[in-house]
py3Dmol code that shows the C-alpha trace and the ligand (Angstrom):
import py3Dmol

protein = """\
ATOM      1  CA  MET A   1      11.521   8.234   9.590  1.00  0.00           C
ATOM      2  CA  LEU A   2      11.531   8.522   5.872  1.00  0.00           C
ATOM      3  CA  ILE A   3      14.686   9.095   3.920  1.00  0.00           C
ATOM      4  CA  MET A   4      15.085   9.279   0.345  1.00  0.00           C
ATOM      5  CA  GLY A   5      17.472   6.645  -0.899  1.00  0.00           C
ATOM      6  CA  SER A   6      18.607   5.356  -4.273  1.00  0.00           C
ATOM      7  CA  PHE A   7      16.714   6.115  -7.329  1.00  0.00           C
ATOM      8  CA  ASN A   8      14.272   3.222  -6.978  1.00  0.00           C
ATOM      9  CA  TYR A   9      13.725   2.910  -3.274  1.00  0.00           C
ATOM     10  CA  ILE A  10      12.741   5.041  -0.329  1.00  0.00           C
ATOM     11  CA  HIS A  11      14.037   4.011   2.986  1.00  0.00           C
ATOM     12  CA  TYR A  12      11.598   3.792   6.028  1.00  0.00           C
ATOM     13  CA  HIS A  13      12.839   2.904   9.587  1.00  0.00           C
ATOM     14  CA  GLY A  14      15.870   1.345   7.861  1.00  0.00           C
ATOM     15  CA  LEU A  15      13.898  -0.680   5.439  1.00  0.00           C
ATOM     16  CA  MET A  16      13.794  -0.203   1.477  1.00  0.00           C
ATOM     17  CA  PHE A  17      10.673   0.044  -0.357  1.00  0.00           C
ATOM     18  CA  PRO A  18      10.010   0.536  -3.945  1.00  0.00           C
ATOM     19  CA  LYS A  19       9.149   4.058  -4.930  1.00  0.00           C
ATOM     20  CA  GLU A  20       6.895   2.730  -7.688  1.00  0.00           C
ATOM     21  CA  SER A  21       4.155   1.859  -4.947  1.00  0.00           C
ATOM     22  CA  HIS A  22       5.148   3.581  -1.755  1.00  0.00           C
ATOM     23  CA  ASN A  23       5.730   7.382  -1.020  1.00  0.00           C
ATOM     24  CA  GLU A  24       5.694   9.635   2.078  1.00  0.00           C
ATOM     25  CA  LYS A  25       2.051   9.895   1.863  1.00  0.00           C
ATOM     26  CA  SER A  26       1.260   6.294   1.667  1.00  0.00           C
ATOM     27  CA  LEU A  27       3.372   5.746   4.659  1.00  0.00           C
ATOM     28  CA  GLU A  28       1.804   8.270   6.513  1.00  0.00           C
ATOM     29  CA  TYR A  29      -1.539   6.749   5.569  1.00  0.00           C
ATOM     30  CA  PHE A  30      -0.097   3.610   6.852  1.00  0.00           C
ATOM     31  CA  GLU A  31       0.902   4.983  10.199  1.00  0.00           C
ATOM     32  CA  LYS A  32      -2.649   6.526  10.882  1.00  0.00           C
ATOM     33  CA  PHE A  33      -4.517   3.439   9.548  1.00  0.00           C
ATOM     34  CA  ASN A  34      -7.546   2.860  11.545  1.00  0.00           C
ATOM     35  CA  LEU A  35      -8.120  -1.087  11.982  1.00  0.00           C
ATOM     36  CA  ASN A  36     -11.649  -2.324  12.652  1.00  0.00           C
ATOM     37  CA  ASP A  37     -11.891  -5.507  14.806  1.00  0.00           C
ATOM     38  CA  ASP A  38     -13.238  -7.511  12.069  1.00  0.00           C
ATOM     39  CA  ASP A  39     -10.398  -6.747   9.631  1.00  0.00           C
ATOM     40  CA  LEU A  40      -8.120  -9.470   8.298  1.00  0.00           C
ATOM     41  CA  ILE A  41      -4.491  -8.923   7.279  1.00  0.00           C
ATOM     42  CA  ALA A  42      -2.357 -11.308   5.360  1.00  0.00           C
ATOM     43  CA  ILE A  43       1.287 -10.571   6.249  1.00  0.00           C
ATOM     44  CA  THR A  44       3.939 -11.760   4.124  1.00  0.00           C
ATOM     45  CA  TYR A  45       7.602 -11.087   3.507  1.00  0.00           C
ATOM     46  CA  PRO A  46       7.702 -10.374  -0.423  1.00  0.00           C
ATOM     47  CA  LYS A  47       7.600 -13.264  -2.782  1.00  0.00           C
ATOM     48  CA  SER A  48       5.987 -15.561  -0.185  1.00  0.00           C
ATOM     49  CA  GLY A  49       2.450 -16.114  -1.474  1.00  0.00           C
ATOM     50  CA  THR A  50       0.828 -12.410  -1.342  1.00  0.00           C
ATOM     51  CA  THR A  51      -0.821 -12.575  -4.488  1.00  0.00           C
ATOM     52  CA  TRP A  52      -2.216 -15.987  -3.654  1.00  0.00           C
ATOM     53  CA  MET A  53      -3.668 -14.615  -0.549  1.00  0.00           C
ATOM     54  CA  GLN A  54      -5.369 -11.842  -2.418  1.00  0.00           C
ATOM     55  CA  GLU A  55      -7.019 -14.602  -4.547  1.00  0.00           C
ATOM     56  CA  ILE A  56      -7.968 -16.718  -1.512  1.00  0.00           C
ATOM     57  CA  LEU A  57      -9.394 -14.362   0.997  1.00  0.00           C
ATOM     58  CA  PRO A  58     -12.430 -12.590  -0.594  1.00  0.00           C
ATOM     59  CA  PRO A  59     -14.148 -15.808  -1.457  1.00  0.00           C
ATOM     60  CA  LEU A  60     -13.465 -17.241   1.946  1.00  0.00           C
ATOM     61  CA  LEU A  61     -14.896 -14.120   3.533  1.00  0.00           C
ATOM     62  CA  ARG A  62     -17.891 -14.043   1.237  1.00  0.00           C
ATOM     63  CA  GLY A  63     -19.261 -17.595   0.982  1.00  0.00           C
ATOM     64  CA  GLY A  64     -17.162 -18.586  -1.780  1.00  0.00           C
ATOM     65  CA  ASP A  65     -18.322 -15.887  -4.105  1.00  0.00           C
ATOM     66  CA  LEU A  66     -15.733 -15.344  -6.911  1.00  0.00           C
ATOM     67  CA  THR A  67     -17.148 -12.166  -8.324  1.00  0.00           C
ATOM     68  CA  ALA A  68     -14.365  -9.923  -6.777  1.00  0.00           C
ATOM     69  CA  VAL A  69     -11.425 -12.026  -7.855  1.00  0.00           C
ATOM     70  CA  LYS A  70     -12.781 -12.332 -11.422  1.00  0.00           C
ATOM     71  CA  THR A  71     -13.467  -8.495 -11.731  1.00  0.00           C
ATOM     72  CA  ILE A  72     -11.263  -6.448  -9.532  1.00  0.00           C
ATOM     73  CA  PRO A  73      -7.356  -6.455  -9.875  1.00  0.00           C
ATOM     74  CA  ASN A  74      -5.726  -8.009  -6.912  1.00  0.00           C
ATOM     75  CA  TRP A  75      -4.154  -4.752  -5.721  1.00  0.00           C
ATOM     76  CA  ASP A  76      -7.480  -3.064  -5.421  1.00  0.00           C
ATOM     77  CA  ARG A  77      -9.222  -6.156  -4.177  1.00  0.00           C
ATOM     78  CA  VAL A  78      -7.166  -6.881  -1.252  1.00  0.00           C
ATOM     79  CA  PRO A  79      -4.877  -3.726  -1.025  1.00  0.00           C
ATOM     80  CA  TRP A  80      -1.452  -3.225   0.431  1.00  0.00           C
ATOM     81  CA  MET A  81      -1.833  -1.074   3.627  1.00  0.00           C
ATOM     82  CA  GLU A  82       1.303   0.638   2.880  1.00  0.00           C
ATOM     83  CA  GLU A  83       0.995   1.261  -0.802  1.00  0.00           C
ATOM     84  CA  THR A  84      -0.260   4.264  -2.812  1.00  0.00           C
ATOM     85  CA  ARG A  85      -3.322   2.604  -3.971  1.00  0.00           C
ATOM     86  CA  ALA A  86      -4.538   1.996  -0.252  1.00  0.00           C
ATOM     87  CA  PRO A  87      -6.152   5.473   0.437  1.00  0.00           C
ATOM     88  CA  LEU A  88      -7.956   5.329  -2.827  1.00  0.00           C
ATOM     89  CA  VAL A  89      -9.403   1.866  -2.338  1.00  0.00           C
ATOM     90  CA  MET A  90      -9.636   0.961   1.402  1.00  0.00           C
ATOM     91  CA  ASP A  91     -13.083   2.558   1.786  1.00  0.00           C
ATOM     92  CA  LYS A  92     -14.383   0.566  -1.059  1.00  0.00           C
ATOM     93  CA  ILE A  93     -13.731  -2.857   0.408  1.00  0.00           C
ATOM     94  CA  PRO A  94     -16.730  -4.383   1.926  1.00  0.00           C
ATOM     95  CA  SER A  95     -16.675  -5.480   5.606  1.00  0.00           C
ATOM     96  CA  PRO A  96     -15.075  -7.532   6.807  1.00  0.00           C
ATOM     97  CA  ARG A  97     -12.001  -6.216   4.904  1.00  0.00           C
ATOM     98  CA  ALA A  98      -9.082  -8.200   3.694  1.00  0.00           C
ATOM     99  CA  MET A  99      -5.832  -6.314   3.136  1.00  0.00           C
ATOM    100  CA  VAL A 100      -2.098  -7.493   2.833  1.00  0.00           C
ATOM    101  CA  SER A 101       1.024  -5.990   4.248  1.00  0.00           C
ATOM    102  CA  HIS A 102       4.657  -6.748   3.948  1.00  0.00           C
ATOM    103  CA  MET A 103       5.520  -4.623   7.059  1.00  0.00           C
ATOM    104  CA  PRO A 104       7.309  -6.197  10.295  1.00  0.00           C
ATOM    105  CA  TYR A 105       5.299  -6.426  13.425  1.00  0.00           C
ATOM    106  CA  GLN A 106       7.021  -3.473  15.326  1.00  0.00           C
ATOM    107  CA  LEU A 107       5.951  -1.012  12.463  1.00  0.00           C
ATOM    108  CA  MET A 108       2.193  -1.772  12.542  1.00  0.00           C
ATOM    109  CA  PRO A 109       0.024   1.369  13.191  1.00  0.00           C
ATOM    110  CA  PRO A 110      -0.983   1.945  16.783  1.00  0.00           C
ATOM    111  CA  SER A 111      -4.504   0.906  16.095  1.00  0.00           C
ATOM    112  CA  PHE A 112      -3.282  -2.519  15.132  1.00  0.00           C
ATOM    113  CA  PHE A 113      -2.130  -3.151  18.922  1.00  0.00           C
ATOM    114  CA  THR A 114      -5.453  -1.966  20.182  1.00  0.00           C
ATOM    115  CA  SER A 115      -7.788  -3.772  17.643  1.00  0.00           C
ATOM    116  CA  LYS A 116      -8.715  -7.330  17.492  1.00  0.00           C
ATOM    117  CA  ALA A 117      -7.859  -7.465  13.768  1.00  0.00           C
ATOM    118  CA  LYS A 118      -6.696 -11.004  12.847  1.00  0.00           C
ATOM    119  CA  VAL A 119      -3.538 -12.049  11.104  1.00  0.00           C
ATOM    120  CA  ILE A 120      -2.618 -14.762   8.476  1.00  0.00           C
ATOM    121  CA  TYR A 121       0.994 -15.023   8.189  1.00  0.00           C
ATOM    122  CA  VAL A 122       2.526 -16.954   5.244  1.00  0.00           C
ATOM    123  CA  THR A 123       5.960 -18.135   5.354  1.00  0.00           C
ATOM    124  CA  ARG A 124       7.931 -19.569   2.455  1.00  0.00           C
ATOM    125  CA  ASN A 125      11.167 -21.534   2.120  1.00  0.00           C
ATOM    126  CA  PRO A 126      13.658 -18.533   2.154  1.00  0.00           C
ATOM    127  CA  LYS A 127      15.720 -20.164  -0.536  1.00  0.00           C
ATOM    128  CA  ASP A 128      12.642 -20.119  -2.772  1.00  0.00           C
ATOM    129  CA  VAL A 129      11.778 -16.605  -1.767  1.00  0.00           C
ATOM    130  CA  LEU A 130      15.264 -15.444  -2.778  1.00  0.00           C
ATOM    131  CA  VAL A 131      14.828 -17.369  -6.306  1.00  0.00           C
ATOM    132  CA  SER A 132      11.532 -15.751  -6.860  1.00  0.00           C
ATOM    133  CA  SER A 133      12.758 -12.451  -5.812  1.00  0.00           C
ATOM    134  CA  PHE A 134      15.634 -12.640  -8.004  1.00  0.00           C
ATOM    135  CA  HIS A 135      13.544 -13.356 -11.100  1.00  0.00           C
ATOM    136  CA  PHE A 136      11.117 -10.649 -10.126  1.00  0.00           C
ATOM    137  CA  HIS A 137      14.027  -8.074  -9.868  1.00  0.00           C
ATOM    138  CA  LYS A 138      14.829  -9.030 -13.509  1.00  0.00           C
ATOM    139  CA  MET A 139      11.206  -8.289 -15.053  1.00  0.00           C
ATOM    140  CA  ALA A 140      10.364  -5.276 -12.800  1.00  0.00           C
ATOM    141  CA  SER A 141      11.836  -2.078 -14.251  1.00  0.00           C
ATOM    142  CA  PHE A 142      11.267  -0.391 -10.951  1.00  0.00           C
ATOM    143  CA  LEU A 143      13.656  -2.474  -9.033  1.00  0.00           C
ATOM    144  CA  ASP A 144      17.461  -2.492  -9.181  1.00  0.00           C
ATOM    145  CA  GLU A 145      19.204  -5.175 -11.307  1.00  0.00           C
ATOM    146  CA  PRO A 146      19.950  -8.025  -9.030  1.00  0.00           C
ATOM    147  CA  GLY A 147      23.387  -8.822 -10.216  1.00  0.00           C
ATOM    148  CA  THR A 148      24.507 -12.570 -10.399  1.00  0.00           C
ATOM    149  CA  PHE A 149      22.426 -14.977  -8.264  1.00  0.00           C
ATOM    150  CA  GLU A 150      25.412 -15.136  -5.934  1.00  0.00           C
ATOM    151  CA  GLU A 151      25.460 -11.366  -5.606  1.00  0.00           C
ATOM    152  CA  PHE A 152      21.902 -11.137  -5.041  1.00  0.00           C
ATOM    153  CA  THR A 153      22.059 -13.934  -2.349  1.00  0.00           C
ATOM    154  CA  ASP A 154      24.712 -11.723  -0.463  1.00  0.00           C
ATOM    155  CA  LYS A 155      22.309  -8.858  -0.703  1.00  0.00           C
ATOM    156  CA  PHE A 156      19.560 -10.937   0.585  1.00  0.00           C
ATOM    157  CA  LEU A 157      21.549 -12.403   3.800  1.00  0.00           C
ATOM    158  CA  ALA A 158      22.588  -8.895   4.403  1.00  0.00           C
ATOM    159  CA  GLY A 159      19.073  -7.650   4.302  1.00  0.00           C
ATOM    160  CA  LYS A 160      19.816  -5.085   1.473  1.00  0.00           C
ATOM    161  CA  VAL A 161      16.706  -6.093  -0.149  1.00  0.00           C
ATOM    162  CA  LEU A 162      12.941  -4.931  -0.083  1.00  0.00           C
ATOM    163  CA  PHE A 163      11.591  -4.965   3.437  1.00  0.00           C
ATOM    164  CA  GLY A 164      14.823  -5.968   5.031  1.00  0.00           C
ATOM    165  CA  LYS A 165      16.168  -9.460   6.420  1.00  0.00           C
ATOM    166  CA  TRP A 166      13.746 -12.413   5.853  1.00  0.00           C
ATOM    167  CA  THR A 167      14.930 -13.663   9.382  1.00  0.00           C
ATOM    168  CA  ASP A 168      13.983 -10.312  10.973  1.00  0.00           C
ATOM    169  CA  HIS A 169      10.425 -10.281   9.376  1.00  0.00           C
ATOM    170  CA  VAL A 170       9.728 -13.769  10.383  1.00  0.00           C
ATOM    171  CA  LYS A 171      11.014 -13.391  13.969  1.00  0.00           C
ATOM    172  CA  SER A 172       9.164 -10.020  14.234  1.00  0.00           C
ATOM    173  CA  TRP A 173       5.713 -11.850  13.654  1.00  0.00           C
ATOM    174  CA  ARG A 174       6.452 -14.652  16.231  1.00  0.00           C
ATOM    175  CA  ASN A 175       5.704 -12.173  19.118  1.00  0.00           C
ATOM    176  CA  PRO A 176       3.785 -13.920  21.802  1.00  0.00           C
ATOM    177  CA  ASP A 177       1.477 -10.751  22.404  1.00  0.00           C
ATOM    178  CA  LEU A 178      -0.259 -11.754  19.237  1.00  0.00           C
ATOM    179  CA  GLY A 179      -1.729 -14.883  20.948  1.00  0.00           C
ATOM    180  CA  GLU A 180      -4.829 -16.160  19.015  1.00  0.00           C
ATOM    181  CA  ARG A 181      -4.860 -13.210  16.695  1.00  0.00           C
ATOM    182  CA  ILE A 182      -2.578 -14.914  14.426  1.00  0.00           C
ATOM    183  CA  LEU A 183      -2.502 -17.982  12.104  1.00  0.00           C
ATOM    184  CA  TYR A 184       0.792 -19.302  10.744  1.00  0.00           C
ATOM    185  CA  VAL A 185       0.590 -21.141   7.251  1.00  0.00           C
ATOM    186  CA  THR A 186       3.445 -21.826   4.862  1.00  0.00           C
ATOM    187  CA  TYR A 187       3.366 -21.644   1.106  1.00  0.00           C
ATOM    188  CA  GLU A 188       4.681 -25.168   0.925  1.00  0.00           C
ATOM    189  CA  GLU A 189       1.560 -26.471   2.847  1.00  0.00           C
ATOM    190  CA  MET A 190      -0.616 -24.557   0.556  1.00  0.00           C
ATOM    191  CA  ILE A 191       1.189 -26.297  -2.522  1.00  0.00           C
ATOM    192  CA  GLN A 192       0.609 -29.807  -0.761  1.00  0.00           C
ATOM    193  CA  ASP A 193      -2.813 -29.240   0.485  1.00  0.00           C
ATOM    194  CA  LEU A 194      -4.408 -26.132  -0.354  1.00  0.00           C
ATOM    195  CA  ARG A 195      -7.979 -27.476   0.439  1.00  0.00           C
ATOM    196  CA  GLY A 196      -6.496 -28.375   4.184  1.00  0.00           C
ATOM    197  CA  VAL A 197      -4.900 -24.975   4.568  1.00  0.00           C
ATOM    198  CA  LEU A 198      -8.168 -23.237   3.608  1.00  0.00           C
ATOM    199  CA  LYS A 199     -10.147 -25.249   6.014  1.00  0.00           C
ATOM    200  CA  ARG A 200      -7.508 -24.136   8.863  1.00  0.00           C
ATOM    201  CA  MET A 201      -8.173 -20.565   7.672  1.00  0.00           C
ATOM    202  CA  LEU A 202     -11.970 -20.825   7.818  1.00  0.00           C
ATOM    203  CA  ASN A 203     -11.729 -22.400  11.352  1.00  0.00           C
ATOM    204  CA  PHE A 204      -9.589 -19.624  12.478  1.00  0.00           C
ATOM    205  CA  LEU A 205     -11.913 -16.980  11.079  1.00  0.00           C
ATOM    206  CA  GLY A 206     -14.949 -18.671  12.585  1.00  0.00           C
ATOM    207  CA  ARG A 207     -16.533 -19.357   9.209  1.00  0.00           C
ATOM    208  CA  GLN A 208     -17.766 -22.160   7.078  1.00  0.00           C
ATOM    209  CA  LEU A 209     -18.074 -22.986   3.266  1.00  0.00           C
ATOM    210  CA  SER A 210     -20.151 -25.729   1.761  1.00  0.00           C
ATOM    211  CA  THR A 211     -18.137 -28.469   0.284  1.00  0.00           C
ATOM    212  CA  GLU A 212     -19.070 -27.489  -3.308  1.00  0.00           C
ATOM    213  CA  ALA A 213     -18.055 -23.505  -2.464  1.00  0.00           C
ATOM    214  CA  LEU A 214     -14.916 -24.860  -1.110  1.00  0.00           C
ATOM    215  CA  ASP A 215     -13.985 -27.096  -3.976  1.00  0.00           C
ATOM    216  CA  SER A 216     -14.751 -24.236  -6.281  1.00  0.00           C
ATOM    217  CA  VAL A 217     -12.332 -21.726  -4.234  1.00  0.00           C
ATOM    218  CA  VAL A 218      -9.656 -24.325  -4.359  1.00  0.00           C
ATOM    219  CA  ASN A 219      -9.945 -25.022  -8.093  1.00  0.00           C
ATOM    220  CA  HIS A 220     -10.113 -20.984  -8.687  1.00  0.00           C
ATOM    221  CA  CYS A 221      -6.900 -20.422  -6.627  1.00  0.00           C
ATOM    222  CA  SER A 222      -4.626 -23.233  -8.393  1.00  0.00           C
ATOM    223  CA  PHE A 223      -1.700 -21.757 -10.030  1.00  0.00           C
ATOM    224  CA  LYS A 224      -2.878 -22.698 -13.573  1.00  0.00           C
ATOM    225  CA  ASN A 225      -6.153 -20.859 -13.119  1.00  0.00           C
ATOM    226  CA  MET A 226      -4.558 -17.772 -11.484  1.00  0.00           C
ATOM    227  CA  LYS A 227      -1.981 -17.613 -14.479  1.00  0.00           C
ATOM    228  CA  THR A 228      -5.057 -17.124 -16.803  1.00  0.00           C
ATOM    229  CA  ASN A 229      -6.874 -14.720 -14.450  1.00  0.00           C
ATOM    230  CA  ASN A 230      -6.036 -11.031 -15.942  1.00  0.00           C
ATOM    231  CA  MET A 231      -7.131  -9.441 -12.694  1.00  0.00           C
ATOM    232  CA  SER A 232      -4.390 -11.519 -10.925  1.00  0.00           C
ATOM    233  CA  ASN A 233      -1.513 -12.303 -13.201  1.00  0.00           C
ATOM    234  CA  TYR A 234      -0.416  -8.778 -13.636  1.00  0.00           C
ATOM    235  CA  SER A 235      -1.010  -8.734 -17.477  1.00  0.00           C
ATOM    236  CA  LEU A 236      -2.713  -5.216 -16.841  1.00  0.00           C
ATOM    237  CA  VAL A 237       0.594  -3.648 -15.909  1.00  0.00           C
ATOM    238  CA  PRO A 238       2.356  -2.173 -18.884  1.00  0.00           C
ATOM    239  CA  GLU A 239       5.209  -4.192 -20.117  1.00  0.00           C
ATOM    240  CA  GLU A 240       7.656  -1.126 -19.457  1.00  0.00           C
ATOM    241  CA  ILE A 241       6.872  -1.764 -15.749  1.00  0.00           C
ATOM    242  CA  MET A 242       6.807  -5.568 -15.632  1.00  0.00           C
ATOM    243  CA  ASP A 243       8.234  -7.395 -18.572  1.00  0.00           C
ATOM    244  CA  SER A 244       6.584 -10.903 -18.666  1.00  0.00           C
ATOM    245  CA  LYS A 245       9.064 -11.663 -21.643  1.00  0.00           C
ATOM    246  CA  LYS A 246      11.859 -11.650 -19.111  1.00  0.00           C
ATOM    247  CA  SER A 247       9.881 -13.614 -16.254  1.00  0.00           C
ATOM    248  CA  SER A 248       6.291 -14.118 -15.562  1.00  0.00           C
ATOM    249  CA  PHE A 249       5.050 -12.577 -12.240  1.00  0.00           C
ATOM    250  CA  LEU A 250       3.250 -15.890 -11.645  1.00  0.00           C
ATOM    251  CA  ARG A 251       6.489 -17.769 -12.602  1.00  0.00           C
ATOM    252  CA  LYS A 252       6.774 -21.479 -11.567  1.00  0.00           C
ATOM    253  CA  GLY A 253       4.623 -21.565  -8.439  1.00  0.00           C
ATOM    254  CA  ILE A 254       6.376 -24.645  -6.994  1.00  0.00           C
ATOM    255  CA  SER A 255       8.232 -25.357  -3.817  1.00  0.00           C
ATOM    256  CA  GLY A 256      12.060 -26.418  -4.285  1.00  0.00           C
ATOM    257  CA  ASP A 257      13.079 -24.438  -7.258  1.00  0.00           C
ATOM    258  CA  TRP A 258      16.057 -23.391  -5.383  1.00  0.00           C
ATOM    259  CA  LYS A 259      17.490 -26.603  -6.184  1.00  0.00           C
ATOM    260  CA  ASN A 260      17.805 -25.472  -9.703  1.00  0.00           C
ATOM    261  CA  HIS A 261      19.624 -22.305  -8.568  1.00  0.00           C
ATOM    262  CA  PHE A 262      22.046 -23.078  -5.658  1.00  0.00           C
ATOM    263  CA  SER A 263      25.361 -24.592  -5.952  1.00  0.00           C
ATOM    264  CA  PRO A 264      26.305 -26.840  -3.030  1.00  0.00           C
ATOM    265  CA  GLU A 265      28.615 -24.336  -1.751  1.00  0.00           C
ATOM    266  CA  LEU A 266      25.991 -21.612  -1.939  1.00  0.00           C
ATOM    267  CA  ASP A 267      23.305 -23.857  -0.107  1.00  0.00           C
ATOM    268  CA  ASP A 268      25.961 -24.360   2.904  1.00  0.00           C
ATOM    269  CA  LYS A 269      26.724 -20.671   3.089  1.00  0.00           C
ATOM    270  CA  PHE A 270      22.843 -19.602   3.021  1.00  0.00           C
ATOM    271  CA  THR A 271      21.627 -22.421   5.244  1.00  0.00           C
ATOM    272  CA  ALA A 272      24.466 -21.597   7.955  1.00  0.00           C
ATOM    273  CA  ALA A 273      23.596 -17.878   7.753  1.00  0.00           C
ATOM    274  CA  ILE A 274      19.774 -18.596   8.310  1.00  0.00           C
ATOM    275  CA  GLN A 275      20.326 -21.010  11.012  1.00  0.00           C
ATOM    276  CA  GLU A 276      22.626 -18.707  12.883  1.00  0.00           C
ATOM    277  CA  GLU A 277      19.798 -15.886  12.771  1.00  0.00           C
ATOM    278  CA  LEU A 278      17.219 -18.268  13.964  1.00  0.00           C
ATOM    279  CA  LYS A 279      19.183 -20.113  16.553  1.00  0.00           C
ATOM    280  CA  ASP A 280      17.782 -18.314  19.555  1.00  0.00           C
ATOM    281  CA  SER A 281      14.089 -18.706  18.350  1.00  0.00           C
ATOM    282  CA  ASN A 282      12.238 -22.046  18.476  1.00  0.00           C
ATOM    283  CA  ILE A 283      10.622 -21.759  15.232  1.00  0.00           C
ATOM    284  CA  LYS A 284      10.312 -24.923  13.098  1.00  0.00           C
ATOM    285  CA  PHE A 285       9.731 -25.028   9.428  1.00  0.00           C
ATOM    286  CA  PRO A 286       8.687 -28.068   7.258  1.00  0.00           C
ATOM    287  CA  TRP A 287      11.838 -27.353   5.136  1.00  0.00           C
ATOM    288  CA  ASP A 288      14.426 -27.517   7.985  1.00  0.00           C
ATOM    289  CA  ASP A 289      15.462 -30.996   7.338  1.00  0.00           C
ATOM    290  CA  GLU A 290      15.671 -30.894   3.443  1.00  0.00           C
TER     291      GLU A 290
END
"""
ligand_1 = """\
27
A3P
P 7.482 -18.185 -8.069
O 8.275 -16.788 -8.585
O 8.504 -18.976 -7.512
O 6.773 -18.794 -9.138
P 4.244 -12.626 -4.063
O 2.646 -12.795 -4.312
O 4.233 -12.701 -2.678
O 4.859 -11.756 -4.802
O 4.734 -14.291 -4.317
C 4.806 -14.461 -5.823
C 5.156 -16.060 -5.720
O 4.099 -16.859 -5.341
C 5.659 -16.465 -7.078
O 6.382 -17.585 -6.890
C 4.118 -17.033 -7.705
O 4.235 -17.879 -8.743
C 3.725 -17.702 -6.398
N 2.094 -17.883 -6.552
C 1.239 -17.104 -6.673
N 0.014 -17.758 -6.717
C 0.458 -18.993 -6.582
C -0.501 -20.226 -6.620
N -1.762 -20.115 -6.897
N 0.182 -21.289 -6.570
C 1.434 -21.401 -6.375
N 2.245 -20.483 -6.422
C 1.697 -19.179 -6.479
"""
view = py3Dmol.view(width=600, height=400)
view.addModel(protein, "pdb")
view.setStyle({"model": 0}, {"cartoon": {"style": "trace"}})
view.addModel(ligand_1, "xyz")
view.setStyle({"model": 1}, {"stick": {}})
view.zoomTo()
view.show()
């Protein structure tokens, strides 16, 4: 069900999507999407490491070949299934295809549930997701102004942000029906030991890379190198749409920046709200005891 909402957003099954990159046609395309058994989807709640996965997956699937990440913009190299670019580029992607999506589990197209397509789900500490999103809303002209950090936190906790509540998204993708089709990784593990996480991904995909190829992928996918890759740092997007003078898309690339934004009171409120929503699930995260 599609309802046209505020100026910047469309509403789809109760979730808010930016009109800049989604429309009725793209969501229809998504609903009818035909997944192949060898497709790979990186699923993320926004600001959890999507762009990073768009850099990692092509070389992992093609023996370490970095040509695609050096020559094709990230949005066409590993497209979002639900965005307007998808119908234009999906057929041009070599098999096995890698794609990304911000969709919750229950909204995946019917072919997802009958195919064997695999999923890598990237989770990031929601406090850092919130901070990253706050700065993104300031630099992206196609999103509403975030207001103060406290106001934006309230919207985030209420799910009045892109793709709804973080907790709903995370819980939806813990569905036991997914079995061995899904690999869970965290942004924080990738920060700590990218090489180790890439080896887990390769193992999950039943693939191997030589030590040299793996080293070169790890090196290429560092924050520093991605920041200078014009195919990935969003410098191809006009300044009127994304103003990097206000904030870079590849902004800080660290874990724990939330400590520079949260007051102790806000931290207590945020932690309590997230814990309450997750209390009936047995999901454990590396940041739980921070
Ligand atoms: P920050 O705003 O905290 O820097 P997404 O791609 O899902 O929109 O997420 C964007 C976030 O991922 C940004 O976080 C961005 O800097 C971070 N990111 C992207 N590539 C990264 C990398 N190679 N290393 C660390 N962080 C990365």
